[in-house]
C-alpha positions as CSV (number, residue, x, y, z in Angstrom):
1,M,0.4,-0.5,-0.2
2,N,2.9,2.1,0.4
3,A,3.8,4.0,-2.4
4,P,7.9,4.3,-2.7
5,I,9.2,7.9,-2.0
6,S,12.5,9.5,-3.6
7,P,14.4,10.4,-0.3
8,G,14.4,14.3,1.1
9,S,10.8,14.7,-1.3
10,L,8.8,14.7,1.3
11,A,9.0,14.7,5.1
12,A,5.6,12.5,5.7
13,P,5.3,9.0,3.8
14,I,2.5,9.2,1.4
15,T,0.0,5.8,1.8
16,T,-1.9,4.4,-1.8
17,Y,-4.8,2.8,-1.7
18,S,-7.2,1.6,-5.1
19,S,-10.7,2.2,-4.8
20,R,-11.3,-1.4,-4.2
21,E,-9.0,-1.1,-1.0
22,F,-10.3,2.2,-0.1
23,T,-13.3,0.7,0.2
24,R,-13.1,-2.2,1.9
25,D,-11.5,-0.6,4.7
26,V,-12.2,3.5,5.5
27,A,-10.9,3.3,8.5
28,A,-7.3,2.0,7.9
29,A,-6.8,5.0,5.2
30,K,-7.9,7.3,7.9
31,R,-5.7,5.9,10.2
32,A,-2.9,6.6,7.7
33,A,-4.5,10.0,6.7
34,A,-2.7,11.0,10.6
35,N,0.6,9.9,9.4
36,G,0.5,11.6,5.5
37,P,-1.1,12.2,2.9
38,V,-3.0,9.2,1.3
39,F,-3.6,8.7,-2.3
40,I,-6.9,6.7,-3.6
41,T,-6.5,5.2,-7.0
42,D,-8.8,5.1,-9.9
43,R,-7.3,2.7,-12.4
44,G,-3.9,2.7,-11.3
45,A,-3.0,6.6,-11.3
46,P,-4.0,9.1,-8.4
47,A,-7.3,10.5,-8.9
48,Y,-7.8,11.8,-4.8
49,A,-6.2,12.8,-1.9
50,L,-6.9,12.1,2.2
51,I,-5.2,14.6,4.2
52,T,-6.6,15.6,7.9
53,I,-8.5,18.6,8.5
54,E,-5.8,20.3,10.3
55,E,-3.5,19.9,7.7
56,Y,-6.1,20.9,5.0
57,H,-6.4,24.0,6.9
58,R,-2.6,25.0,7.0
59,L,-2.4,24.0,3.5
60,K,-5.7,26.3,2.6
61,A,-4.1,29.2,5.6
62,G,-1.1,29.8,2.8
63,S,-3.2,30.6,0.0
64,K,-4.2,34.3,-0.5
65,P,-7.8,34.8,-1.1
66,R,-8.6,36.5,-4.4
67,T,-10.1,40.2,-4.5
68,L,-13.6,40.5,-6.8
69,L,-11.2,42.3,-9.6
70,E,-9.1,39.5,-10.2
71,V,-11.9,36.8,-10.3
72,M,-13.5,39.5,-13.0
73,Q,-10.1,39.7,-14.8
74,S,-9.8,35.8,-15.1
75,I,-13.3,35.6,-16.7
76,P,-12.1,34.7,-20.1
77,G,-13.2,37.1,-23.1
78,G,-14.1,39.7,-20.0
79,D,-11.8,42.6,-21.6
80,F,-14.4,44.9,-22.9
81,D,-15.1,48.3,-22.9
82,W,-18.6,49.6,-21.3
83,E,-19.9,52.7,-21.3
84,P,-22.9,53.4,-19.0
85,P,-26.1,55.5,-20.4
86,K,-26.7,58.9,-19.1
87,L,-29.9,59.5,-17.6
88,N,-30.3,63.5,-18.7
89,D,-33.6,62.5,-20.1
90,I,-34.6,60.4,-17.5
91,V,-33.5,62.1,-14.0
92,K,-34.4,65.8,-13.7
93,P,-33.3,67.6,-10.6
94,F,-36.5,67.8,-8.4
95,D,-37.5,71.8,-8.1
96,F,-38.4,73.0,-4.3
97,D,-39.2,76.1,-5.4
98,E,-42.6,75.0,-6.9
C-alpha cells in the first residue's frame, strides 16, 4: 500500500490505496492519513488525496484570497469597454421652489 518516495522529497510517508481497498477499509485509510497523505487511485492512477483537516487548514492558510477584481479579470472574454448610459433624459433635478 505504501508508494515509494524518493529520499528527501517529502517528510511524511505517502500511503496509496486502490479505490477497492479504500472502499473495503476506510478506517485504515483514515488512520494512515494521520501520518501523511493518502492517495486513492482509480485504474492505477492517483485520483484523490486524503489528508487530515488540520493539514487541509494548514495548506489553505497559505493561499491568499482573490479580490473581486482578480476574479473578474480571470473570466475569459471579459475584457470589453462599457459606457453606462446617461440618465439626463430620465432623471431631472427636483425643483423645491414650485
